[in-house]
C-alpha positions in Angstrom: 22.6 -0.8 -1.4 21.1 -1.4 -4.9 22.7 -4.3 -6.8 22.8 -2.7 -10.3 21.3 -4.6 -13.3 24.0 -5.3 -15.8 24.0 -7.0 -19.1 21.6 -9.5 -20.6 23.6 -12.7 -20.0 22.5 -16.1 -21.4 20.0 -18.1 -19.4 20.7 -21.4 -17.7 18.9 -24.6 -18.7 16.7 -24.9 -15.6 13.3 -23.2 -15.6 12.5 -21.4 -12.4 8.9 -21.3 -11.3 8.1 -17.8 -10.2 4.8 -16.8 -8.4 3.8 -13.2 -8.4 1.2 -12.3 -5.6 -0.7 -9.1 -6.3 -4.1 -7.7 -5.4 -5.6 -7.4 -8.9 -4.8 -7.0 -12.6 -3.2 -3.6 -13.0 -3.0 -1.8 -16.4 0.6 -0.6 -15.8 1.9 -4.1 -14.9 0.2 -6.2 -17.6 2.8 -5.4 -20.3 5.7 -6.1 -18.0 4.2 -9.5 -17.0 3.9 -10.4 -20.7 7.5 -9.5 -21.1 8.6 -11.6 -18.2 6.6 -14.5 -19.5 8.7 -14.5 -22.7 11.9 -15.4 -20.7 12.7 -19.1 -21.7 13.9 -20.0 -18.2 11.3 -18.2 -16.1 7.9 -19.9 -15.6 5.7 -17.1 -14.3 2.3 -17.5 -12.7 0.5 -14.5 -11.4 -1.7 -15.1 -8.4 -4.5 -12.4 -8.2 -6.6 -11.7 -5.1 -9.5 -10.1 -7.1 -10.7 -9.7 -10.7 -12.5 -6.4 -10.1 -10.3 -4.4 -12.5 -11.2 -6.6 -15.5 -14.9 -5.7 -14.9 -16.7 -2.4 -14.8 -16.0 -0.8 -11.4 -15.9 2.6 -9.8 -12.4 3.9 -9.2 -12.3 5.8 -5.9 -9.6 8.2 -7.2 -11.3 9.1 -10.5 -14.8 9.0 -8.9 -16.2 7.5 -12.1 -16.9 4.0 -13.5 -13.8 2.5 -15.2 -13.3 -0.3 -17.6 -9.7 -0.4 -19.0 -9.4 -0.5 -22.7 -6.0 -2.3 -22.8 -5.6 -6.1 -22.3 -5.0 -6.9 -18.6 -4.8 -10.7 -18.7 -3.4 -11.7 -22.1 0.1 -13.2 -22.6 1.0 -14.7 -19.2 -0.3 -17.4 -16.9 -2.5 -16.3 -14.1 -4.9 -17.6 -11.5 -7.5 -16.0 -9.2 -7.2 -17.2 -5.6 -10.3 -18.3 -3.6 -12.0 -15.2 -2.2 -12.8 -14.5 1.4 -13.3 -10.7 1.2 -13.5 -8.6 -1.9 -15.5 -5.3 -2.5 -13.6 -4.1 -5.6 -11.3 -1.9 -3.5 -7.7 -2.3 -2.2 -7.0 -2.0 1.5 -5.1 -3.9 4.2 -7.9 -6.4 4.4 -9.2 -6.4 0.9 -9.0 -8.5 -1.2 -8.4 -11.4 1.2 -8.0 -14.9 0.0 -7.6 -18.4 1.1 -5.5 -21.2 -0.3 -2.2 -19.2 -0.7 -0.1 -21.8 1.3 -1.6 -24.7 -0.7 -1.0 -23.0 -4.0 2.6 -22.2 -3.2 3.3 -25.7 -2.0 1.7 -27.2 -5.2 0.0 -30.4 -6.0 0.0 -33.1 -8.6 -2.2 -31.0 -10.8 -0.4 -27.7 -10.2 3.3 -27.8 -9.2 4.6 -25.4 -6.5 7.1 -22.6 -6.9 10.7 -21.8 -6.5 10.4 -18.1 -5.8 7.6 -15.8 -4.5 7.5 -12.1 -5.6 5.1 -10.0 -3.6 3.8 -6.5 -4.5 3.3 -4.5 -1.3 3.7 -5.6 2.3 0.9 -4.1 4.4 -2.0 -6.3 3.4 -3.2 -9.5 5.0 -2.7 -11.3 1.7 0.9 -10.1 1.4 1.8 -11.2 4.9 0.0 -14.5 4.4 1.9 -15.1 1.2 5.3 -14.2 2.7 4.8 -16.3 5.9 3.5 -19.3 3.8 6.6 -19.1 1.6 8.9 -18.9 4.6 7.3 -22.0 6.1 7.8 -23.8 2.8 11.4 -22.7 2.3 10.5 -20.6 -0.8 12.6 -17.4 -1.1 10.6 -14.1 -1.2 11.3 -11.0 -3.2 9.4 -7.8 -2.2 8.5 -4.8 -4.4 6.6 -1.7 -3.2 6.3 2.0 -3.8 7.2 3.2 -0.3 9.5 6.1 0.4 10.7 8.2 3.3 9.1 11.4 2.1 5.7 10.3 3.0 3.0 11.8 5.2 3.8 12.3 8.9 3.0 9.3 11.1 2.1 9.2 14.8 4.5 7.7 17.3 2.3 4.6 17.7 2.1 4.0 13.9 5.9 4.4 13.6 6.4 1.9 16.5 4.1 -0.5 14.8 5.9 0.0 11.5 9.2 -0.8 13.2 7.8 -4.1 14.5 6.5 -5.0 11.0 9.9 -4.4 9.5 11.6 -6.7 12.0 9.2 -9.4 10.8 9.7 -8.5 7.2 13.5 -8.7 7.5 13.0 -12.3 8.7 10.5 -13.1 5.9 12.2 -11.7 2.8 15.3 -12.5 0.8 15.6 -9.4 -1.3 13.8 -6.2 -2.3 13.2 -4.8 -5.8 13.5 -1.0 -5.5 11.6 0.9 -8.1 14.0 3.9 -8.0 16.3 6.1 -5.8 13.8 7.1 -3.2 12.4 3.6 -2.8 16.0 2.3 -2.4 16.6 4.8 0.3 13.5 3.6 2.1 14.6 0.0 2.1 18.1 0.9 3.2 16.7 3.0 6.1 14.8 0.1 7.5 17.0 -2.9 6.5 20.5 -1.4 6.1 22.7 -3.9 4.2 20.9 -6.9 5.8 18.6 -7.3 2.8 20.0 -7.2 -0.7 18.5 -4.8 -3.3 18.0 -5.4 -7.0 17.0 -2.4 -9.0 13.8 -3.1 -10.9 12.8 0.3 -12.2 9.2 1.6 -12.2 8.6 1.6 -15.9 5.9 1.6 -18.5 5.7 0.0 -21.9 7.9 2.5 -23.7 7.5 1.0 -27.1 3.7 1.2 -26.8 3.6 4.8 -25.7 6.1 5.9 -28.4 4.1 4.1 -31.1 0.8 5.5 -29.9 2.2 9.0 -29.6 3.5 8.9 -33.2 0.2 7.6 -34.4 -1.6 10.5 -32.6 0.0 13.1 -34.9 -2.3 12.2 -37.7 -5.3 13.1 -35.6 -3.9 16.2 -34.0 -5.9 18.7 -36.0 -9.1 16.7 -35.3 -8.6 16.9 -31.6 -7.6 20.5 -31.7 -10.9 21.2 -33.5 -12.8 19.1 -31.0 -11.4 21.1 -28.1 -11.6 24.5 -29.9 -7.9 25.1 -29.9 -5.9 27.5 -32.0 -2.9 25.4 -33.3 -0.5 28.3 -33.0 -0.9 28.4 -29.2 1.1 26.1 -26.9 -0.6 23.6 -24.5 0.0 22.9 -20.9 -1.3 19.4 -20.0 -2.4 18.0 -16.6 -3.6 14.3 -16.7 -4.2 12.6 -13.4 -6.9 12.0 -10.8 -8.5 15.2 -9.6 -7.6 14.7 -6.0 -6.4 17.3 -3.4 -2.9 15.8 -3.2 -2.5 16.2 -7.0 -2.7 20.0 -6.4 -4.2 20.8 -9.8 -5.5 24.0 -8.2 -1.9 25.2 -7.9 -1.5 24.7 -11.7 -4.7 26.7 -12.4 -3.4 29.6 -10.3 0.1 29.4 -11.9 -1.5 29.3 -15.4 -3.3 32.6 -14.7 0.0 34.1 -13.5 1.2 33.7 -17.1 -1.2 36.3 -18.3 0.7 39.4 -19.7 -1.5 41.7 -17.7 -4.6 41.5 -15.4 -7.7 40.7 -17.4 -5.7 39.3 -20.3 -5.5 35.7 -21.4 -2.4 33.6 -20.9 -0.9 32.7 -24.3 -0.9 28.9 -23.7 -4.0 26.7 -23.2 -4.4 24.6 -20.1 -5.9 21.1 -20.7 -7.0 19.1 -17.7 -7.6 15.4 -18.3 -9.0 13.4 -15.4 -11.8 13.2 -13.0 -12.3 12.9 -9.2 -13.4 14.6 -6.0 -11.9 18.0 -6.8 -13.4 18.4 -10.3 -16.3 20.7 -9.3 -14.0 22.9 -7.2 -11.5 23.1 -10.0 -14.2 24.0 -12.5 -15.4 26.7 -10.2 -11.9 28.0 -9.7 -11.4 28.1 -13.5 -14.7 29.8 -14.1 -13.9 32.5 -11.5 -10.7 33.4 -13.5 -12.8 34.3 -16.6 -10.3 32.5 -18.7 -11.4 31.0 -22.0 -8.2 29.0 -22.3 -8.9 26.2 -19.8 -10.5 22.9 -20.9 -11.7 20.1 -18.7 -11.7 16.8 -20.7 -12.8 14.3 -18.0 -11.5 10.7 -17.6 -9.8 9.3 -20.6 -8.8 5.7 -20.9 -5.2 4.6 -21.2 -5.2 4.2 -25.0 -6.6 7.7 -25.5 -3.9 9.5 -23.4 -1.3 9.7 -26.2 -3.6 11.9 -28.2 -3.4 14.5 -25.4 0.4 14.0 -24.9 0.7 14.8 -28.6 -1.2 18.1 -28.1 1.0 19.2 -25.2 4.0 21.4 -25.2 4.6 20.6 -21.5 3.2 18.2 -19.0 2.7 19.3 -15.4 2.3 17.1 -12.3 2.3 19.4 -9.2 1.5 16.6 -6.6 2.4 16.2 -3.0 3.1 12.7 -1.7 3.4 11.1 -5.1 5.4 7.9 -4.6 6.3 7.7 -8.3 4.0 9.1 -11.0 4.0 6.7 -13.9 2.2 9.2 -16.1 5.5 11.0 -16.3 7.1 8.0 -17.9 4.3 7.9 -20.4 4.6 11.5 -21.4 8.4 11.3 -21.7 7.8 8.7 -24.4 5.9 11.3 -26.3 9.0 13.6 -26.3 7.4 16.3 -24.2 8.9 18.6 -21.6 8.0 17.8 -18.0 7.4 20.0 -15.0 7.0 18.2 -11.7 7.1 19.1 -8.0 10.0 17.9 -5.8 7.5 15.6 -4.1 7.0 13.4 -7.1 9.0 10.2 -6.6 10.4 9.7 -10.1 12.2 13.0 -10.0 15.8 11.9 -9.1 15.7 9.1 -11.7 13.9 10.7 -14.6 14.4 14.5 -14.5 17.2 17.0 -14.0 16.1 20.5 -13.5 16.6 22.5 -16.7 17.4 19.4 -18.8 14.2 17.3 -19.4 12.0 20.0 -17.8 11.8 21.8 -14.5 11.4 20.8 -10.9 9.8 23.1 -8.3 9.0 22.9 -4.5 5.6 21.3 -4.0 2.9 23.9 -3.1 5.0 26.9 -4.2 2.8 28.5 -6.9 5.3 31.2 -7.7 8.0 28.6 -8.3 5.6 26.6 -10.5 4.8 29.8 -12.5 8.6 30.4 -12.9 9.1 26.8 -14.0 6.4 27.3 -16.8 8.0 30.5 -17.9 11.4 28.7 -18.1 9.9 26.1 -20.3 8.3 28.7 -22.6 11.4 31.0 -22.5 11.9 30.5 -26.3 9.9 28.6 -28.9 12.6 26.0 -29.0 13.1 25.4 -25.2 10.2 23.0 -24.7 11.1 21.0 -27.8 14.7 20.6 -26.7 13.6 19.4 -23.2 11.2 17.0 -24.8 13.9 15.4 -27.0 16.1 15.0 -23.9 13.1 13.4 -22.0 12.7 10.8 -24.7 16.4 10.0 -24.7 16.4 9.5 -20.9 13.3 7.3 -20.7 14.9 4.9 -23.3 17.1 3.6 -20.5 14.3 3.1 -18.0 12.1 0.3 -19.3 11.2 -3.3 -19.2 14.6 -4.6 -20.3 16.1 -3.0 -17.2 13.3 -4.6 -15.1 14.2 -8.0 -16.5 17.9 -7.6 -15.7 17.1 -6.6 -12.1 14.6 -9.5 -11.6 16.9 -12.0 -13.2 19.7 -11.0 -10.8 17.4 -11.3 -7.9 16.2 -14.7 -8.8 19.7 -15.9 -9.6 20.9 -14.6 -6.2 18.2 -16.2 -4.0 17.9 -19.5 -5.9 21.0 -20.1 -8.0 18.6 -21.7 -10.5 19.2 -19.4 -13.4 22.0 -17.1 -14.7 21.6 -13.4 -14.1 
């Protein structure tokens, strides 16, 4: 059961040393780490396995070279662990590092830690870190994106997973669920044996609200750049162009909005992103003969609010989407949302007909109907967008801090929740 985060109680006098073990600097996490580092009684050090994301690298999902244009390392203490294996990808065996036990134990030059927080559990590094902490008597908090509505697994894989969870239950002292589905996952495997502390999957709400407001001034310029008639609404897709994202379903549903065969749908469809499916999607769009579809390629994180500002509704039709942080981002721009029921943030961030619409993944007719509902009247999408902004205000970094503080207080007694 999730122990809810409540209040922002005063801190105790002792400073707890918190190590966070994670594969590499992640653009979504950096602002949260900066926020945690501001806590006067938490001494955070992030232990990275690789630095590939702060260099130019090829993102496998986007299929293009990426260099993030937001600061990934500023504002918090961090170290890069000695490398054994690193090829600028993330897998069970990469990155792999040495020295985790020694770093957790500490030395005269670098003191050890009171708590270890680990992101993910399937990698060699994660297991190494949790077993090292166990041997040193350091309590472990685990956070991951896993959920029960995942791809089907073979009997052998499920059996192996059961064994892993028996080990995990012995290694960890608490889990930090990111939302409802993730909490159900932990409860399925651990029952009430491992306490849960809700630490919502959130983005920097203030940043995306500010950038979205700033984007309004350049809206006309972007409309002109993309050849858009300002009087027509915009449907936005922004994600990796992978099969599981099911952008092809959206292209088909978009064409279903045409008033009659051979006519153009009234909205535009803007597709932001790149990846393995781009050529197929462009061919699909060309075959429709529509002049209302635009492919804008990969755009860096600081550019995305310009596209959020253009949109009347954002659509994420994915299958097997453990969360979908892009939804958080767009809600901060006060835009209506349409997502499939296979997007993990759904029970926490959207109610069908309130902030947007939810449809069964893979059901193009239902997706078409969801879009028609959003465009039912000129005011419908705007009202949904306002409610989206209201809801996301209560799903942010301050809620993360409350959950993390409660977890640390419970497993160490060193600070007040």
